[in-house]
C-alpha positions as MATLAB code, in Angstrom:
seq = 'MRLFYAIICTIYSLLFLCFCGGLAPCLIGSCLWQVWKKTHGKQYKKASELQKRTIWEENLRKINAHNLRYKRGKTTFKLGMNQFGDLTSSEFASMLSSYSAKHVRDVTLSATDLRSAASKLNLTSIDYRTLGYVTPVEDQGYCGCCWAFSAAGAIEGQTFNKTGKLIPLSKQNLLDCSEYLGNQGCTGGRPSLAFQYVINSGGIQAEATYPYTMAVGTCHFNSSKVVATVADYKYLPIGNEQALADALATIGPISVVIDASQISFQFYLSGIYDDPNCSVLNLNHAMLAVGYGFQGSNNYWIIKNSWGTLWGENGYLMLAKDKNNACGISQYGAVPFV';
ca = [
      90.609   64.951   93.200;
      94.053   63.660   91.246;
      95.250   62.463   94.655;
      91.829   60.614   95.698;
      92.019   58.626   92.467;
      95.915   57.830   92.770;
      95.265   57.289   96.557;
      91.932   54.566   95.294;
      93.866   53.644   92.005;
      97.064   52.293   94.439;
      94.968   50.135   96.694;
      92.955   49.069   93.562;
      96.136   47.919   92.307;
      97.023   45.904   95.032;
      93.616   44.321   95.371;
      93.480   43.426   91.810;
      96.529   41.571   92.143;
      95.620   39.339   94.949;
      92.237   38.766   93.828;
      91.025   39.306   90.658;
      93.595   37.692   88.635;
      91.714   36.564   85.348;
      89.256   39.106   83.918;
      86.383   37.901   85.619;
      84.458   40.902   86.916;
      84.566   40.988   90.777;
      82.951   43.740   93.571;
      86.453   45.701   93.882;
      87.227   45.822   90.248;
      83.604   47.051   89.775;
      83.627   49.628   91.757;
      86.698   51.330   90.691;
      85.582   50.705   86.951;
      82.674   53.035   87.875;
      84.728   55.662   90.475;
      87.227   55.891   87.004;
      84.463   56.243   84.462;
      83.203   59.516   86.852;
      86.446   60.514   87.420;
      86.990   61.115   83.297;
      83.082   61.208   82.261;
      83.544   58.200   80.224;
      80.015   56.545   78.780;
      79.714   53.667   76.744;
      76.427   51.477   75.008;
      75.404   48.344   76.871;
      76.909   46.099   74.271;
      80.230   48.250   74.444;
      81.170   48.469   78.532;
      82.671   45.028   78.460;
      85.260   45.496   75.686;
      85.857   48.679   77.140;
      86.200   47.416   80.457;
      88.616   44.324   79.391;
      91.035   46.786   77.727;
      91.045   48.974   80.880;
      91.726   46.034   83.218;
      94.631   44.707   80.394;
      96.108   48.587   80.739;
      95.951   48.169   84.660;
      97.793   45.127   84.572;
     100.458   46.129   82.532;
     100.756   50.018   84.278;
     100.925   47.254   87.608;
     103.943   44.544   86.332;
     105.928   48.174   84.831;
     106.121   49.483   88.321;
     106.796   46.943   89.928;
     109.539   47.091   87.639;
     110.029   50.776   89.316;
     110.213   49.525   92.796;
     112.954   47.285   91.952;
     114.841   50.103   90.385;
     114.488   48.543   86.975;
     113.424   51.879   85.665;
     113.099   55.585   86.151;
     109.584   56.364   85.715;
     105.789   55.446   86.712;
     102.776   54.804   85.319;
      99.333   55.379   86.219;
      95.752   54.958   85.186;
      93.996   57.566   83.381;
      91.830   59.091   81.054;
      93.167   56.755   77.831;
      92.683   53.940   80.393;
      89.895   52.104   78.200;
      92.066   52.403   74.309;
      94.695   49.825   73.032;
      97.931   50.783   72.282;
      97.025   51.157   68.795;
      94.147   53.204   69.083;
      95.852   55.399   71.472;
      98.224   56.013   68.817;
      96.244   56.222   65.632;
      94.787   59.948   67.646;
      98.552   61.039   67.269;
     100.107   62.702   64.108;
     102.802   62.267   62.058;
     106.246   64.775   61.749;
     108.665   64.539   59.282;
     111.834   66.222   60.045;
     112.959   66.157   56.459;
     110.909   68.798   55.399;
     112.420   72.188   53.868;
     113.935   74.244   56.694;
     113.857   78.143   55.701;
     116.297   79.249   58.801;
     118.180   77.628   60.813;
     119.710   78.975   64.140;
     123.436   78.841   64.465;
     124.778   75.607   67.144;
     127.602   77.977   67.533;
     125.741   81.321   68.341;
     123.692   79.406   70.879;
     126.180   78.002   72.408;
     128.472   81.201   72.500;
     124.964   83.067   74.084;
     124.521   79.830   76.655;
     128.143   79.621   77.748;
     128.058   83.347   79.499;
     125.409   81.630   81.431;
     126.137   78.436   82.466;
     122.837   77.334   83.335;
     122.697   73.795   85.144;
     118.842   73.783   85.466;
     116.104   75.833   84.033;
     112.151   76.319   84.996;
     109.980   78.950   82.871;
     107.265   77.663   84.890;
     108.937   79.784   87.808;
     109.779   82.612   85.599;
     105.939   83.371   84.553;
     106.082   82.561   80.824;
     103.761   79.158   81.085;
     100.354   79.273   81.406;
      98.283   76.732   82.966;
      98.233   72.561   80.949;
      95.265   72.288   78.922;
      93.456   69.336   77.259;
      93.301   69.103   73.887;
      91.033   66.268   74.265;
      90.161   64.132   71.175;
      91.161   66.763   68.245;
      94.580   65.885   67.666;
      95.839   69.631   67.787;
      99.027   69.611   69.794;
     100.161   71.827   67.226;
      98.427   74.625   67.709;
      98.604   73.990   71.853;
     102.612   73.933   71.389;
     102.625   76.799   69.427;
     100.593   79.262   71.541;
     102.559   77.806   74.303;
     105.770   79.467   72.402;
     104.273   82.370   71.432;
     103.098   82.763   74.781;
     106.181   83.010   76.608;
     107.818   84.902   73.971;
     105.216   87.764   74.502;
     105.838   87.729   78.002;
     109.020   88.277   77.705;
     108.685   91.372   75.806;
     105.889   92.705   77.689;
     105.598   90.804   81.243;
     102.395   90.056   80.480;
     100.731   86.156   80.086;
      98.177   85.930   78.119;
      97.090   82.668   76.934;
      96.312   82.711   73.765;
      93.642   81.077   70.959;
      94.251   77.609   69.766;
      91.206   77.896   68.190;
      92.220   80.368   66.254;
      95.340   78.499   64.521;
      92.735   75.561   63.882;
      90.029   77.464   62.392;
      92.591   80.021   60.403;
      95.919   77.736   59.497;
      94.029   75.042   57.219;
      95.359   77.201   53.513;
      99.283   76.929   55.158;
      98.784   72.969   55.271;
      97.760   72.520   58.876;
      95.206   70.250   59.095;
      92.848   70.836   62.024;
      92.437   68.041   64.104;
      94.428   65.500   62.226;
      97.544   67.095   63.048;
     100.073   70.277   61.715;
     103.121   71.770   62.486;
     103.740   74.522   65.406;
     105.916   76.455   62.485;
     103.027   76.380   60.380;
     101.521   78.265   62.907;
     103.998   80.957   63.392;
     104.191   81.539   59.635;
      99.770   81.556   59.681;
     100.152   84.163   63.036;
     103.262   86.013   60.951;
     100.959   86.519   57.814;
      97.254   87.691   59.469;
      98.992   90.229   61.686;
      98.617   88.546   64.962;
      96.594   86.212   67.362;
      93.365   86.394   69.432;
      93.214   85.514   73.208;
      91.817   82.297   74.687;
      89.373   84.274   76.301;
      87.585   85.871   72.849;
      88.248   83.005   70.530;
      88.140   79.855   72.886;
      88.009   76.074   72.454;
      85.714   74.156   70.882;
      87.664   70.573   70.083;
      86.727   70.878   66.498;
      87.241   72.984   63.768;
      85.286   75.467   63.028;
      84.985   78.573   60.033;
      87.656   80.756   60.989;
      86.260   84.637   62.364;
      89.385   85.762   63.507;
      89.164   89.913   64.275;
      92.610   91.823   64.145;
      90.826   94.359   66.190;
      91.034   91.764   69.303;
      94.914   90.963   68.582;
      96.996   90.507   71.730;
     100.503   88.794   70.521;
     102.578   88.908   67.401;
     104.998   86.771   65.181;
     107.668   88.816   63.197;
     109.649   85.674   62.669;
     110.056   82.360   63.383;
     113.546   79.927   63.377;
     114.107   76.173   63.733;
     116.954   74.636   65.765;
     119.798   72.632   64.583;
     117.994   68.582   64.088;
     119.217   66.055   66.535;
     121.192   68.468   68.419;
     120.336   68.203   72.170;
     122.912   71.206   73.030;
     121.540   73.542   70.263;
     118.318   72.913   72.291;
     119.685   73.347   76.119;
     121.018   76.342   74.746;
     117.812   77.978   72.700;
     115.691   77.117   76.370;
     118.673   78.987   78.287;
     118.619   81.945   76.461;
     115.291   82.275   74.533;
     112.883   80.754   75.776;
     109.837   77.562   75.596;
     110.484   75.941   72.594;
     108.247   74.349   70.343;
     109.631   70.064   70.057;
     107.776   67.284   68.463;
     108.641   63.518   70.280;
     107.210   59.926   69.754;
     104.522   59.439   72.139;
     102.908   56.483   70.772;
     104.676   53.864   73.331;
     102.117   52.670   76.032;
     104.251   53.693   78.575;
     104.023   57.099   77.153;
     100.373   56.674   77.423;
      99.727   56.107   81.293;
     103.130   58.094   82.277;
     102.828   59.342   85.792;
     105.842   60.812   87.305;
     110.247   60.703   87.137;
     111.999   60.005   84.224;
     111.094   58.855   80.994;
     113.679   56.680   79.746;
     112.021   54.362   77.062;
     114.253   52.343   74.660;
     111.812   51.641   72.254;
     110.656   55.387   72.012;
     111.789   56.318   68.372;
     114.030   59.156   67.017;
     112.602   59.221   64.144;
     108.877   59.119   64.223;
     107.529   61.456   65.468;
     103.988   62.992   66.456;
     103.595   64.413   69.072;
     103.899   68.613   69.719;
     104.588   69.446   72.823;
     106.405   72.802   74.268;
     109.698   72.444   76.057;
     109.676   74.311   79.208;
     113.229   73.853   80.623;
     115.677   71.056   81.604;
     117.298   70.289   85.219;
     118.727   67.043   86.646;
     118.223   63.935   89.655;
     121.111   62.996   91.280;
     122.992   62.198   87.738;
     120.193   61.877   85.891;
     119.623   64.960   83.804;
     115.583   65.765   81.951;
     114.064   67.948   79.906;
     110.796   69.462   81.249;
     108.001   69.556   78.812;
     104.014   71.044   79.088;
     102.048   68.469   77.444;
      98.043   69.418   76.216;
      96.309   66.338   78.140;
      95.297   67.787   81.327;
      96.655   67.513   84.415;
      95.326   64.278   84.714;
      98.310   62.701   83.246;
     101.607   62.856   84.059;
     103.146   65.154   87.059;
     100.281   67.518   86.577;
     100.159   67.675   83.032;
     104.326   67.954   82.312;
     107.076   65.159   81.694;
     110.417   64.516   82.702;
     111.695   63.374   79.577;
     115.517   62.261   79.702;
     118.176   64.745   78.793;
     121.617   63.782   76.848;
     120.363   60.240   76.209;
     120.975   59.800   72.594;
     118.208   62.277   71.489;
     115.580   60.064   73.636;
     112.213   60.410   71.875;
     114.169   62.603   68.599;
     113.461   65.500   71.153;
     115.756   67.615   69.367;
     114.308   66.419   65.967;
     112.038   69.302   65.401;
     112.496   72.426   68.009;
     110.694   75.325   66.159;
     110.295   79.345   68.025;
     108.906   82.223   67.540;
     110.355   86.042   67.791;
     108.005   88.413   68.665;
];
């Protein structure tokens, strides 16, 4: 379905530019609009459909304009239409949370110790997806609980490292039960507070026994169904990309928070994401760093998102590495210990 949709959209993009210069509907546009709605399960009331389609067409124009720059070698990443096509930039940004790197951090890992351990490995790349640490990409939908997906992913990786078992963990368990610590359900939270909840409760259930519902519900945690625990968690040094790389090399997947508010992030498709407008300090989206690598002279981070496989590279982002802390990638790193 993803390949079919990509081919259809590529053909449509060319025809749309050639024959549909204005916003007036055309036959080809109507066809692709219907395909897009069906692909993403979109339904509208008659009164709002024209407005949503107008937004979608404007977004498609922006995507096409960016991709022309990509073809000319002016940028390192491509954009593509996805499930966020009917949202304006402000509507998309309103779905995101906000994080402060200035909150109190009880324990921070030593950059010197991380460097010492990582230098013995001397890795130029690592990808925990190939090592069995990472569960399949999921879709959080329109519940702003990226923090829960990020935290669960980090615990999954550490649990696999300790036990050899990769068990998808319950995001809903975190969503329903950690509000007393300061997490705010579908309107935001912190991976570190999710780690603290798992410590306090004595563990976390599996996705299979406490499935995700895309909404906050009543906590019904069952301690007899715990499949993973957390003994402690620590932060990484603020703004230190080398420390993040060293932690990835020596510890495993890391919960991170970045700025995801740009339209280029909204429609990111492939390549090394490097947008100069991306903020280092205004952080709003938690993800899971699962590795790093390079293409020629360009280094990148491998980051797992929670927006399904139709976003990005099958749900993943390749973010510019060693580029002045792009998008604040190293501002808010946290890792659990099991």
